[in-house]
N, C-alpha and C positions, 0 to 999 in steps of 0.2 A: 590741320595744316591749311595754309591758304589755298592749296589745290584740292581740298575736300577730303583728303585721306586722313585716317586717324593715326595718332602716335601716342605711345605711352600705354601704361596699364590702367587697371581699374583704380580709381581714386575718388575722394569726395569732390563734389563740384562746388566751386566758389566763384561768384561773379563780382565780388567786391573789388573795386579798383581796376576793373578791366577797361582798357582804352584801345582805340584804333591808332596805330602808329602813323605818323605823317609820311607822305611819299612825295618826293621831289618831282616836279614836272619834267617829262622827257619829250612829249610831243604836244603840239597844239594845232588845231584846225581852224581855218578861217574860211567862211563862205560869204560871198557878196558880189558886188559889181564894181568895176572900174570904168569910168566914163571914157568911151572910145575916142571922143574928140576933145579930150582935155588938152589945154595948151601946153606946149613944151616950155620947160623952165629955163630961162636964160642963165647960163653959168652952172646949171646942174644943182644937185643937192648940196646943202651947206650944213655940216654937222656941228658947227661951232657951239650952238646952244639950242635949247628947246625952241626958242623964238625963231632962230634962223631955219631950223629943221622944219617947223610948221610952215614957214614962209616959202621954202624952196621945195616943197612936196605938193603934189596935186591932191593927195588924200592921206589921212592918217587915222589910225585907230589904236586900240590897246588890248592886250590880252592879260588877264589875271593869272599869274603863275605862282607856284609854291617852291620854296627851297627845301633842303633836307631836314630842316627843323620844323617845317610846317608853316613858316611865315609867308604871308602873301606879298607878292611884288607885281607891279604892273610893268609889262614890257610894251613900249610904244613901237608901233609899226608904221613906217613912212613909205608911201608909194609915190614914185616920181616917174612920170612918162618921159621916155628918152627917144622915142621914135614911133613909127607906125607899128602898132601892135606890140610894142616893147616897153617894159617897165623895169626900173631898179627898185629894190626893196631894201630898206635899212631898219635894223632893230636896235633900240636903245633903252636904257634904264636910267633912273635917277642915280647919279654917282654917289649920293649919300647912302644908298642901299648897299654899296660895295666898299664902304669905308672912305669914299672920296668926299668932295664938296657937295653938300645937299643942294638940290636944285639945278646942278650942272648935268648936262647930257653926256652919257657915256655910251658910245656905240659898241654893241657886243656881237653884232653879226650883220650880214648882208646877203643879198641874193638877187636873182633876176627872174623875170616872168614874161613870157611871150604868149601871144594868143593867135588862134587861127582866124580866118575871115568870118567864120560863123560865131565868133565870140567864145569858143571853147579854148581851154588851155592847150598850148602847143608844147612848150617846154618850161621847166623850172630848173633853176640852178642855185646851189648853195642853200639859202634860206634856213640856216641854223644860227643859233645864238649860243655862245659860250660865255658863261658868267659865273663868278664866285661871289655870292652874297655874304655879307658880314656874318661870321660865326658859323657858316654852313659850308658844306663840301662843294667843290666845283661841279657844275652841271652843264650839259649841252642840251638845248631844246631844239628839236626839229619842227619846223613850221610846215604843215601840210596845206598847200594852196590849191590843190587839185591835181588830177591826173590827166594825161594827154588825151585829147579828144572827148572829154567829158565835162559836164557841168556840175561836178561834185565838190567844187571848191570856189575859187574866184572865177568870174566871167568878165567879159568886156563887151559892153553894149552902150548905146547912145544915151541911156538914162543916167541920172546923177550917180556918182559913186556912193557906196554905202555898204555896211556889213549887216547881215541878217542872222549870222550864227557864229558863235565862238565857243570852242570847247578845248579842254586840256585834261591830261590824265593825272594831275597831282592833286593833293588835298592836305589839309592841316590835320593835326591830331584831334581826336574826338572822344568823348565819354559815352558810356553805354546808356541808352535811353529805353530800350525794350528788348524782350526776348521772345522768340517763337520756336515751338517744337513741332517738327513735322512727323509724319506717320512712321518714319524710320527711327525716331528718337533723336534726330540731330537738332541741337539747339543753335539757332542762328541769332546773332546779336545785331541790332541796329544802333548806329552811333550818331551823335549829333553833328558829325561832319558829312552826313549823307551816305556813309559807307555801311555795307552789311557784309558779314562773313560768318561762316560756321565756327562754333567755339568748342562744343562738346557733343558726344553722342551718349545717350542714356544706355546703361547696361540693364538687362532684364534677367532675373533668376528664374530658371525653370526646374520643377521638381517632378520626379517620376510618380510620386504619390502625394499630391498637394493636400489631400484630406488628412494626411498624417502629420502635418505641421503642428507644432506646439504653440498655443497662444501665450504671448508674453505681455499682454496688457496694451491698452490704448489702440486696439485694433491692429496690433502687430503680431507677427508670427515668426518663429525661428525653426530652423531645420531640426529634424529629429531622426532617430534610427528608422522610424516608420516611413518618413517622407523621402529619405535618401538625401544625398548631398545636392547642393545647388549647382545647376549647370548654367554658367554665365554666358550669355550671348546677346545679340542685338535684336531689336524689334523686327519681326518678319522673317527671322531665321531660326533654324533648329527647333521648329515647332512653336515658337513664340508668336503671339499675336502682334498686331500693329498698335500704334499709339494714337489716341484721339486727343488733340490738343485743346486746351481751354474747356474741358468738359468734366463734370462730376459723375462718378459712378452712380448709376441709378440703383435704388433699393430693389431687392428681390421680393418685397412684400407688396401685395395688391391691397391698397387701403380700402377700397370698396368691398372686396371680399372679406377682409378682416372685420369690417363693421357688420356685415351680414352674419358672419360667424358669431360675433359678440352678441348680436340681438337674438340669434337662435339659442345661444347658450343661456341668455337671460330668460327667455321664454320657457326653456326646459326647466330651469331652476324654479321659476314661479309655479309651473305646473306640478313639479314634484313636491314643492312646499305645500300646495293645496291638497295633494294626496295624503301627505303626512298629517295635515291638520284634520282631514276627514277621518283618517284612521284613529287619531287620538280621540275625536268626538265619539266615534262608534264604541271604542273601548271604554270610554267614560260612561256612556249610556249602559253598556253591558254590565259594568261593575255596579252601577246603581240598581239595576234590575235584580241582580243577585242579592244585594243587600235587602 
């Protein structure tokens, strides 16, 4: 399960066709600076088009978000200074993404942002975007611009406006690219959308008398009356050992010692062969003397 718990019984593991399901964006975080002495915009923000929105905002940026189908969409964020330490924030998307006219601006949310005299956030209001992208389910995106009294989001200082960090919690669908097995036998998949999640947990069979297992060929063994039935559990539990990932079991044969034993056996054979040859020679001489 996504929370790490296991579900279901023992079954064969197959990773063919495994994919990471897309997740729609629900939250986005912006960190950066808004210029404290930016000029006030005469007439305020004009959302008629992208052109007027850019012209009537002091600063704009965008956040890449995902819908429920995993398709990426850019949400434009417009900051307009309205007074001392006070800003309006507007969120817009290309209307073509929602079934409207491509290239037209569709405002999907707004909010406010005020700052303290030290540049930290004082209050935030609204700052959510509600949108239904074409073919996807409706979604609401909450924009985190910082917490009161902290510099963990947007700040307001005399330097030029800019964004240095954007994050969000959505992602597109992805295919499996690699697997990793930890010491508990949990197989974790890594997908090409950057996500990782646990997929399976290996089951281990434990026998009361493993020496009683019956060979079945190809280095495989099966349970027998002597071995007792298999006790199925997970790694590190009920007497089972842990798993070492990406490792081959080492042979229990010491190659150096085997070579020493082989040479010793060869020498013994040669010595015994000489004894037999000498005995044959003596017996031959004895027979000749008798004759």
